[in-house]
C-alpha positions in Angstrom: 161.7 56.1 81.0 164.6 53.6 82.0 166.9 54.3 84.9 169.7 53.9 82.3 168.9 56.5 79.9 171.5 59.3 79.6 171.6 62.4 77.3 174.5 62.7 75.2 176.8 65.7 75.8 175.7 67.3 72.7 172.2 66.7 73.9 172.6 68.2 77.1 174.5 71.2 75.7 171.5 72.0 73.3 169.2 71.6 76.4 171.1 73.5 78.6 171.1 76.6 76.0 167.5 75.9 75.3 166.9 76.3 79.2 168.8 79.7 79.0 166.4 81.0 76.5 168.3 80.8 73.2 166.8 79.6 70.2 167.9 76.6 67.7 169.8 79.3 65.7 171.5 80.9 68.7 172.6 77.7 70.0 174.0 76.6 66.6 176.1 79.8 66.4 177.4 79.2 69.8 178.2 75.6 69.1 179.5 75.8 65.6 177.0 73.8 64.0 173.9 74.0 61.9 170.5 74.9 63.3 169.2 71.6 61.7 172.1 69.8 63.7 171.0 71.5 67.1 167.2 70.3 66.3 168.5 66.7 65.5 170.0 66.6 69.0 167.1 68.2 70.7 164.4 65.5 69.0 166.7 62.7 70.1 166.9 63.9 73.7 162.9 64.4 73.4 162.7 60.8 72.4 164.8 59.8 75.1 162.8 61.6 78.0 159.5 61.0 76.3 158.3 64.5 75.6 157.3 66.5 72.8 158.7 69.8 72.8 161.5 72.0 74.0 160.1 73.4 77.3 158.8 70.0 78.5 162.4 68.5 77.7 164.0 70.9 79.8 161.8 70.6 82.6 161.6 66.9 82.5 165.8 67.0 82.3 166.0 69.3 85.2 163.7 67.3 87.3 165.4 63.9 86.5 168.8 65.6 87.3 169.9 65.0 83.6 170.6 68.3 83.3 172.4 70.5 85.8 171.4 74.1 85.1 174.7 75.8 86.1 176.9 73.6 84.0 178.3 76.1 81.7 181.2 73.6 81.2 179.0 71.7 79.2 180.1 74.0 76.3 183.8 72.9 76.7 183.1 69.2 76.3 183.0 69.7 72.4 185.5 71.7 70.4 183.4 74.8 69.7 184.4 76.5 66.1 184.5 80.1 65.7 182.4 81.2 62.8 182.6 84.4 61.1 179.7 86.3 61.5 178.1 89.6 62.9 176.1 87.8 65.4 178.9 86.5 67.4 179.3 83.9 70.3 179.8 86.6 72.9 176.2 88.4 71.6 174.6 84.9 71.7 175.4 84.3 75.3 174.3 87.7 76.3 170.9 87.9 77.9 168.2 89.2 76.1 167.7 92.8 76.0 171.3 93.6 77.2 173.1 96.4 75.7 175.5 95.0 73.2 178.1 97.9 73.5 178.8 97.4 77.3 180.8 94.5 78.8 179.4 91.6 80.3 179.1 92.1 84.3 178.1 89.4 86.6 176.3 92.0 88.7 173.6 94.6 88.0 174.3 98.2 87.9 171.5 99.9 90.1 169.6 102.8 87.9 169.7 106.1 89.5 
């Protein structure tokens, strides 16, 4: 990989969501694009950083500082469209296994 190779904002978005454990379908719902579009951007990122799969791409992008693991603002660099769906963006952003009836909090409640 040459030193000047950069990932596009959309490629970074797709990889960032993958690093958070989101599937291509979940990422598509969050970004307001099709699943095929997410896979298109992921595969172009794979080619740029010379990897063959999503896990390797996330690891390589993080190791090369091409993807800041805490950059949620990446999601705001493109206009995100709202889609009418029972699987909402809020649900897609929740950690896997969380209770969908409770609001998202930044801390964990201790179990008693």
